[in-house]
All heavy atoms as an XYZ file, in Angstrom:
679
protein
N      97.804    100.376     90.808
C      97.171     99.495     91.791
C      96.360    100.354     92.654
O      96.723    101.506     92.973
C      98.133     98.753     92.647
C      99.096     97.837     91.770
S     100.398     97.029     92.843
C      99.360     95.738     93.589
N      95.273     99.814     93.200
C      94.379    100.469     94.096
C      94.855    100.182     95.484
O      95.500     99.127     95.699
C      92.991    100.019     94.023
O      92.794     98.697     94.483
C      92.412    100.310     92.502
N      94.572    100.998     96.458
C      94.777    100.738     97.868
C      94.196     99.448     98.299
O      94.896     98.655     98.936
C      94.310    101.963     98.769
C      94.883    103.235     98.473
C      94.378    101.526    100.202
C      96.372    103.292     98.833
N      93.092     99.168     97.861
C      92.437     97.826     98.276
C      93.085     96.711     97.649
O      93.326     95.700     98.448
C      90.917     97.883     97.709
C      89.978     98.915     98.468
C      90.223    100.322     97.988
O      90.751    100.452     96.850
O      89.749    101.264     98.513
N      93.617     96.705     96.404
C      94.345     95.544     95.855
C      95.704     95.457     96.609
O      96.058     94.378     96.928
C      94.630     95.966     94.369
C      93.442     95.876     93.541
C      93.740     96.319     92.072
O      94.598     97.312     91.928
O      93.019     95.890     91.145
N      96.367     96.533     96.884
C      97.602     96.428     97.638
C      97.414     95.897     99.041
O      98.127     94.905     99.470
C      98.216     97.788     97.752
C      98.624     98.314     96.422
C      99.476     97.858     98.599
C      99.105     99.716     96.288
N      96.398     96.296     99.767
C      96.160     95.887    101.035
C      95.754     94.435    101.091
O      96.135     93.646    102.003
C      95.266     96.708    101.861
C      95.834     98.084    102.110
C      94.928     99.071    102.910
O      93.688     98.916    102.875
O      95.407    100.086    103.427
N      94.943     94.011    100.168
C      94.628     92.614    100.072
C      95.842     91.720     99.928
O      95.991     90.729    100.455
C      93.549     92.374     98.943
C      93.074     90.985     98.826
C      92.009     90.744     97.753
C      91.758     89.248     97.644
N      91.239     88.900     96.388
N      96.661     92.125     98.913
C      97.850     91.321     98.542
C      98.806     91.323     99.723
O      99.339     90.197    100.128
C      98.512     92.036     97.300
C      99.915     91.383     96.981
N      99.951     90.227     96.501
C     101.189     91.850     97.246
C     101.305     89.920     96.338
N     102.028     90.930     96.835
N      99.025     92.423    100.447
C      99.864     92.402    101.544
C      99.371     91.712    102.754
O     100.044     91.078    103.542
C     100.198     93.810    102.009
C     101.105     94.551    100.927
C     102.431     93.940    100.751
O     102.987     93.401    101.584
O     102.894     94.059     99.599
N      97.975     91.696    102.887
C      97.431     90.916    104.038
C      97.526     89.376    103.817
O      97.727     88.731    104.782
C      95.859     91.320    104.157
C      95.201     90.817    105.348
S      96.063     91.525    106.828
C      96.038     90.024    107.959
N      97.511     89.028    102.476
C      97.831     87.596    102.117
C      99.103     87.293    102.593
O      99.337     86.120    103.050
C      97.498     87.336    100.696
C      96.044     87.375    100.207
C      95.916     87.360     98.761
O      96.811     87.398     97.979
O      94.590     87.446     98.410
N     100.110     88.086    102.324
C     101.540     87.790    102.832
C     101.654     87.773    104.223
O     102.289     86.863    104.769
C     102.479     88.850    102.166
C     102.597     88.675    100.635
C     103.286     89.816     99.885
C     104.479     90.398    100.529
N     105.170     91.545     99.724
N     100.991     88.733    104.954
C     100.976     88.741    106.448
C     100.327     87.398    106.956
O     100.936     86.830    107.909
C     100.267     89.953    106.953
O     100.983     91.132    106.480
C     100.268     89.991    108.429
N      99.176     87.049    106.407
C      98.595     85.791    106.885
C      99.425     84.547    106.639
O      99.515     83.741    107.531
C      97.236     85.609    106.003
O      96.471     86.882    106.253
C      96.514     84.270    106.481
N     100.218     84.524    105.564
C     101.172     83.411    105.318
C     102.240     83.447    106.383
O     102.702     82.433    106.851
C     101.739     83.497    103.849
N     102.779     84.584    106.699
C     103.806     84.685    107.683
C     103.340     84.300    109.129
O     104.233     84.040    109.880
C     104.383     86.166    107.568
C     105.151     86.458    106.378
S     106.657     85.373    106.186
C     107.669     85.979    107.584
N     102.059     84.519    109.413
C     101.594     84.244    110.670
C     101.813     82.748    111.104
O     101.895     82.374    112.291
C     100.095     84.582    110.787
C      99.807     86.042    111.004
C      98.351     86.306    110.703
C     100.172     86.557    112.434
N     101.940     81.912    110.009
C     102.204     80.490    110.291
C     103.549     80.346    110.911
O     103.751     79.333    111.605
C     102.087     79.754    109.088
C     100.703     79.694    108.447
C     100.584     79.061    107.119
C      99.220     79.176    106.553
N      99.091     78.816    105.122
N     104.392     81.274    110.719
C     105.676     81.086    111.265
C     105.982     81.989    112.577
O     106.906     81.791    113.343
C     106.842     81.404    110.215
C     106.824     80.540    109.002
S     108.134     80.920    107.839
C     107.141     82.159    106.911
N     105.255     83.200    112.545
C     105.409     84.165    113.557
C     104.013     84.573    114.002
O     103.441     85.476    113.374
C     106.208     85.348    113.093
C     107.586     85.212    112.962
C     108.420     86.475    112.766
N     108.237     87.307    113.942
C     108.797     88.510    114.108
N     109.483     88.954    113.132
N     108.549     89.159    115.259
N     103.542     84.057    115.139
C     102.179     84.446    115.491
C     102.121     85.749    116.299
O     101.043     86.211    116.660
C     101.630     83.318    116.410
C     102.401     83.092    117.750
O     103.429     83.716    117.885
O     101.827     82.296    118.485
N     103.263     86.421    116.424
C     103.219     87.806    117.048
C     103.105     89.035    116.078
O     103.018     90.046    116.461
C     104.625     88.049    117.798
C     105.805     88.002    116.917
O     105.817     87.357    115.846
O     106.724     88.772    117.202
N     102.935     88.615    114.835
C     102.839     89.660    113.750
C     101.413     90.412    113.906
O     100.382     89.703    114.187
C     102.799     89.145    112.397
C     104.178     88.656    111.813
C     103.984     88.037    110.566
C     105.156     89.900    111.783
N     101.329     91.704    113.842
C      99.993     92.334    113.829
C      99.264     91.842    112.697
O      99.778     91.605    111.633
C     100.410     93.821    113.775
C     101.828     93.901    114.145
C     102.490     92.580    113.844
N      97.965     91.562    112.824
C      97.125     90.991    111.767
C      96.587     92.050    110.963
O      95.247     92.319    110.823
C      96.061     90.141    112.362
C      96.641     88.857    113.054
C      95.767     88.249    113.925
C      96.299     87.002    114.665
N      97.427     87.354    115.549
N      97.352     92.932    110.361
C      97.044     94.000    109.370
C      97.933     93.961    108.261
O      99.091     93.442    108.358
C      97.137     95.352    110.174
C      96.008     95.484    111.217
C      98.504     95.599    110.817
N      97.627     94.647    107.107
C      98.629     94.760    105.948
C      99.896     95.342    106.399
O      99.916     96.287    107.168
C      97.899     95.636    104.937
C      96.323     95.523    105.368
C      96.350     95.294    106.820
N     100.939     94.779    105.972
C     102.326     95.253    106.269
C     102.814     94.899    107.623
O     103.741     95.340    107.958
C     102.565     96.610    105.911
C     102.260     97.006    104.454
C     101.113     97.542    103.964
C     103.258     96.662    103.436
C     100.892     97.814    102.695
C     103.030     97.018    102.124
C     101.773     97.557    101.731
N     101.988     94.185    108.449
C     102.370     93.836    109.855
C     102.919     94.970    110.590
O     102.255     95.973    110.767
C     103.254     92.634    109.740
N     104.223     94.885    110.996
C     104.869     95.859    111.912
C     105.087     97.270    111.207
O     105.320     98.283    111.823
C     106.141     95.364    112.386
C     106.133     94.188    113.355
C     106.550     92.887    112.990
C     105.489     94.441    114.619
C     106.478     91.999    113.842
C     105.372     93.325    115.456
C     105.855     92.121    115.138
N     104.986     97.305    109.803
C     105.131     98.443    109.012
C     103.765     99.139    108.772
O     103.724    100.004    107.946
C     105.948     98.115    107.760
C     107.306     97.680    107.951
S     108.161     97.177    106.407
C     107.866     98.618    105.398
N     102.736     98.676    109.376
C     101.371     99.144    109.073
C     101.247    100.670    109.312
O     100.666    101.388    108.518
C     100.358     98.400    110.006
C      99.002     98.740    109.516
N      98.422     98.386    108.310
C      98.029     99.509    110.216
C      97.151     98.864    108.291
N      96.824     99.493    109.361
N     101.815    101.115    110.329
C     101.800    102.554    110.743
C     102.429    103.522    109.568
O     101.904    104.489    109.176
N     103.618    102.990    109.112
C     104.190    103.670    108.054
C     103.336    103.686    106.741
O     103.393    104.605    105.958
C     105.561    103.032    107.767
C     106.599    103.241    108.812
C     107.836    102.268    108.693
O     108.431    102.467    107.546
O     108.197    101.585    109.609
N     102.800    102.469    106.487
C     101.854    102.365    105.327
C     100.678    103.391    105.508
O     100.338    104.087    104.502
C     101.314    100.999    105.210
C     100.137    100.829    104.207
C      98.805    100.601    104.533
C     100.260    101.036    102.866
N      98.102    100.561    103.433
C      98.960    100.823    102.399
C     101.196    101.297    101.916
C      98.639    100.938    100.897
C     100.917    101.410    100.488
C      99.676    101.170    100.077
N     100.049    103.504    106.653
C      98.976    104.472    106.835
C      99.429    105.944    106.550
O      98.749    106.684    105.931
C      98.456    104.411    108.268
C      97.715    103.060    108.615
C      97.308    103.114    110.150
C      96.456    102.788    107.642
N     100.662    106.247    107.043
C     101.220    107.525    106.737
C     101.437    107.811    105.239
O     101.102    108.912    104.812
C     102.598    107.823    107.553
O     103.133    108.928    107.275
N     102.025    106.786    104.586
C     102.241    106.800    103.169
C     101.020    107.043    102.440
O     100.865    107.981    101.603
C     102.900    105.532    102.695
C     103.155    105.530    101.209
C     104.190    106.071    100.532
C     102.251    104.677    100.421
C     104.451    105.902     99.231
C     102.446    104.576     99.111
C     103.570    105.204     98.488
N      99.990    106.311    102.642
C      98.770    106.361    101.858
C      97.983    107.713    102.162
O      97.116    108.091    101.437
C      97.885    105.150    101.926
C      97.117    104.930    103.213
C      96.297    103.687    103.068
C      95.332    103.533    104.312
N      94.541    102.408    104.190
N      98.210    108.179    103.325
C      97.490    109.508    103.728
C      97.951    110.616    102.839
O      97.292    111.650    102.818
C      97.624    109.749    105.207
O      98.960    110.371    105.452
N      99.000    110.532    102.261
C      99.550    111.602    101.412
C      99.099    111.526     99.916
O      99.431    112.297     99.104
C     101.050    111.616    101.490
C     101.571    112.155    102.934
C     103.026    112.354    102.927
N     103.766    111.060    102.944
C     104.022    110.398    104.159
N     103.391    110.810    105.251
N     104.724    109.276    104.215
N      98.313    110.502     99.726
C      97.775    110.397     98.267
C      96.765    111.543     97.969
O      95.987    112.031     98.887
C      96.988    109.096     98.130
C      97.764    107.815     97.832
C      96.860    106.700     98.040
C      98.286    107.858     96.430
N      96.819    111.975     96.727
C      95.957    113.085     96.265
C      95.068    112.535     95.097
O      95.656    111.558     94.364
C      96.727    114.339     95.802
C      97.417    115.100     96.912
C      98.141    116.320     96.387
N      98.998    116.974     97.373
C      99.764    117.842     97.110
N      99.969    118.260     95.765
N     100.484    118.419     98.034
N      93.969    113.112     94.851
C      93.243    112.643     93.608
C      94.201    112.691     92.399
O      94.924    113.635     92.187
C      92.203    113.641     93.606
C      91.887    114.060     94.959
C      93.207    114.159     95.502
N      94.096    111.555     91.719
C      94.966    111.561     90.426
C      96.259    110.847     90.650
O      97.091    110.446     89.695
N      96.702    110.657     91.937
C      97.884    110.039     92.163
C      97.773    108.556     91.774
O      96.698    107.921     91.811
C      98.471    110.147     93.625
C      98.889    111.534     94.009
O      99.043    112.330     93.098
O      99.117    111.743     95.151
N      98.918    107.903     91.602
C      98.991    106.396     91.311
C      99.982    105.775     92.226
O     100.918    106.376     92.693
C      99.346    106.157     89.792
C      98.590    106.655     88.806
C      99.123    106.402     87.391
O      99.114    105.193     87.004
O      99.673    107.277     86.831
N      99.689    104.542     92.567
C     100.639    103.750     93.256
C     100.954    102.632     92.477
O     100.165    101.824     91.926
C     100.139    103.246     94.709
C      99.770    104.482     95.552
C     101.120    102.258     95.311
C      99.238    104.112     96.930
N     102.290    102.343     92.247
C     102.880    101.207     91.487
C     103.909    100.432     92.333
O     104.543    101.013     93.144
C     103.521    101.567     90.125
C     102.511    102.358     89.191
C     104.665    102.582     90.467
N     103.854     99.097     92.022
C     104.888     98.333     92.789
C     106.238     98.504     92.025
O     106.140     98.729     90.794
C     104.480     96.883     92.726
N     107.333     98.393     92.730
C     108.679     98.476     92.047
C     109.535     97.420     92.653
O     109.315     96.920     93.916
C     109.204     99.870     92.176
C     109.726    100.253     93.525
C     110.959     99.846     93.923
C     108.935    100.893     94.509
C     111.586    100.178     95.257
C     109.533    101.266     95.706
C     110.728    100.903     96.105
N     110.473     97.054     91.957
C     111.559     96.070     92.349
C     112.766     96.461     91.588
O     112.752     96.534     90.280
C     111.187     94.583     91.925
C     112.133     93.744     92.505
O     113.327     93.881     92.707
N     111.670     92.387     92.730
N     113.929     96.728     92.273
C     115.006     97.336     91.715
C     115.722     96.319     90.639
O     116.614     96.775     89.942
C     116.131     97.744     92.698
O     116.471     96.736     93.524
N     115.397     95.051     90.737
C     115.850     94.176     89.802
C     117.019     93.137     90.272
O     117.632     93.495     91.288
N     117.167     92.122     89.599
C     118.160     91.103     90.050
C     119.598     91.549     90.209
O     120.254     91.099     91.210
N     120.137     92.460     89.401
C     121.509     92.751     89.538
C     121.775     93.515     90.900
O     122.740     93.405     91.544
C     121.904     93.649     88.348
C     123.478     93.889     88.261
O     124.177     92.752     88.448
O     123.844     94.965     88.168
N     120.811     94.472     91.243
C     120.944     95.167     92.557
C     120.802     94.284     93.705
O     121.522     94.485     94.626
C     119.834     96.298     92.487
O     118.503     95.699     92.573
N     120.026     93.221     93.642
C     119.819     92.292     94.701
C     121.028     91.437     94.896
O     121.552     91.197     95.879
C     118.630     91.441     94.498
C     117.278     92.082     94.669
C     116.532     92.612     93.762
C     116.687     92.463     95.884
N     115.412     93.181     94.281
C     115.462     93.107     95.640
C     116.952     92.185     97.226
C     114.589     93.666     96.653
C     116.115     92.734     98.271
C     114.961     93.305     97.914
N     121.616     91.094     93.675
C     122.835     90.265     93.699
C     123.973     91.171     94.357
O     124.924     90.624     94.986
C     123.232     89.968     92.340
C     124.496     89.205     92.228
N     124.597     87.898     92.520
C     125.749     89.590     91.687
C     125.929     87.498     92.376
N     126.499     88.480     91.868
N     123.966     92.359     94.148
C     125.074     93.286     94.766
C     124.712     93.955     96.092
O     125.210     94.899     96.564
C     125.427     94.441     93.793
C     126.236     93.901     92.497
N     125.558     93.583     91.333
C     127.581     93.584     92.413
C     126.455     93.056     90.430
N     127.659     93.125     91.101
N     123.676     93.375     96.720
C     123.263     93.758     97.974
C     122.750     95.263     98.105
O     122.966     95.975     99.011
C     124.300     93.465     99.160
C     124.823     92.014     99.171
C     125.900     91.921    100.259
C     123.666     91.057     99.559
N     122.108     95.534     97.015
C     121.569     96.918     97.011
C     120.115     96.986     96.460
O     119.638     97.879     95.927
C     122.360     97.766     95.975
N     119.367     95.855     96.634
C     118.080     95.731     96.176
C     117.083     96.335     97.002
O     117.187     96.463     98.237
N     115.947     96.701     96.427
C     114.818     97.361     97.141
C     113.644     97.005     96.264
O     113.520     96.917     95.071
C     114.893     98.934     97.184
C     115.907     99.444     98.077
C     115.666    100.996     98.288
O     115.188    101.595     97.446
O     116.191    101.516     99.343
N     112.473     96.805     97.132
C     111.216     96.679     96.526
C     110.168     97.240     97.395
O     110.416     97.554     98.581
C     110.831     95.143     96.246
C     110.606     94.296     97.505
S     110.561     92.505     97.121
C     109.218     92.459     95.918
N     109.009     97.539     96.782
C     107.942     98.307     97.566
C     107.029     98.873     96.648
O     106.652     98.360     95.515
N     106.532    100.046     97.129
C     105.557    100.778     96.267
C     105.955    102.186     96.088
O     106.520    102.899     96.962
C     104.073    100.819     96.990
C     103.598     99.395     97.071
C     103.861     98.612     98.256
C     102.885     98.817     96.135
C     103.472     97.302     98.428
C     102.466     97.461     96.111
C     102.716     96.786     97.328
O     102.365     95.398     97.391
N     105.673    102.775     94.831
C     106.057    104.209     94.596
C     104.717    104.983     94.315
O     103.885    104.497     93.694
C     106.906    104.217     93.329
N     104.732    106.170     94.868
C     103.699    107.116     94.586
C     104.011    107.981     93.464
O     104.983    108.646     93.479
C     103.191    107.867     95.829
C     102.007    108.789     95.722
S     101.786    109.755     97.302
C     101.677    108.542     98.609
N     103.216    108.035     92.447
C     103.335    108.869     91.287
C     102.345    109.953     91.223
O     101.183    109.798     91.431
C     103.249    107.952     89.972
C     104.036    106.722     89.879
C     103.763    106.054     88.607
C     105.510    107.016     89.982
N     102.901    111.135     90.922
C     102.018    112.252     90.636
C     102.535    112.969     89.381
O     103.552    113.293     89.226
C     102.149    113.250     91.846
C     101.281    114.430     91.878
C     101.193    115.172     93.226
N     100.778    114.428     94.279
C     101.124    114.457     95.532
N     101.967    115.398     95.810
N     100.551    113.761     96.353
N     101.567    113.042     88.518
C     101.898    113.552     87.149
C     102.973    112.730     86.441
O     103.834    113.335     85.735
N     102.978    111.410     86.723
C     104.039    110.538     86.102
C     105.330    110.512     86.786
O     106.341    109.805     86.344
N     105.568    111.313     87.849
C     106.773    111.504     88.546
C     106.684    110.706     89.933
O     105.804    110.935     90.649
C     107.253    112.857     88.833
S     107.516    113.686     87.217
N     107.802    110.085     90.247
C     107.850    109.406     91.657
C     108.011    110.539     92.654
O     108.979    111.341     92.564
C     108.897    108.354     91.691
C     109.073    107.902     93.150
C     108.742    107.271     90.737
N     107.102    110.607     93.604
C     107.239    111.717     94.621
C     107.574    111.083     95.985
O     108.011    111.752     96.862
C     105.924    112.556     94.727
C     104.705    111.736     94.945
C     105.735    113.359     93.358
C     103.518    112.514     95.587
N     107.265    109.757     96.060
C     107.609    109.161     97.425
C     107.555    107.734     97.204
O     106.925    107.075     96.298
C     106.598    109.447     98.418
C     106.795    109.137     99.822
C     105.759    109.616    100.798
O     105.107    110.566    100.391
O     105.955    109.218    101.993
N     108.381    106.978     98.093
C     108.294    105.453     97.959
C     108.135    104.920     99.410
O     108.371    105.530    100.339
C     109.743    104.857     97.483
O     110.765    105.377     98.373
C     110.041    105.280     96.044
N     107.515    103.662     99.314
C     107.340    102.913    100.603
C     108.082    101.625    100.372
O     107.661    100.743     99.659
C     105.883    102.679    100.809
C     105.540    101.896    102.028
C     105.721    102.400    103.295
C     104.988    100.584    101.796
C     105.433    101.643    104.371
C     104.589     99.827    103.054
C     104.865    100.374    104.170
N     109.209    101.427    100.994
C     110.082    100.296    100.785
C     109.656     99.228    101.708
O     109.566     99.403    102.885
C     111.572    100.708    101.022
C     112.491     99.415    100.886
C     111.993    101.762    100.014
N     109.385     98.029    101.071
C     109.007     96.967    102.004
C     110.076     95.834    102.173
O     109.932     95.058    103.057
C     107.689     96.253    101.367
O     108.086     95.711    100.017
C     106.488     97.242    101.276
N     111.038     95.877    101.357
C     112.138     94.900    101.403
C     113.369     95.521    100.946
O     113.290     96.330     99.943
C     111.773     93.694    100.712
C     112.883     92.577    101.022
S     112.494     91.005    100.174
C     110.999     90.558    101.054
N     114.534     95.370    101.583
C     115.789     95.827    101.258
C     116.878     94.934    101.683
O     116.703     94.303    102.690
C     115.909     97.282    101.928
C     117.223     97.892    101.900
C     117.229     99.141    102.610
N     116.550    100.275    101.951
C     115.706    101.113    102.459
N     115.488    101.144    103.710
N     115.025    102.068    101.765
N     117.964     94.827    100.787
C     119.040     94.069    101.284
C     120.398     94.874    101.200
O     120.452     95.975    100.789
C     119.300     92.805    100.521
C     119.775     92.774     99.137
O     119.765     93.926     98.490
N     120.211     91.747     98.625
């Protein structure tokens, strides 16, 4: 995924949430925007960002996570967790 695709997708989610919480910052990832800026600042040419979701069983056992992973040379080097239970 490109940075632009991720930010567009996340801004759509933020916009939807504004209907329930008008105090949200109007930026991608809302209150986590600063963490996102830090995460994406560590990208190097050739890196990839992929969305991840730990899957149903982990969510069922209250150990679920979802977000974005930064890949370098096919290896996960960092994650940006957007939801956890």
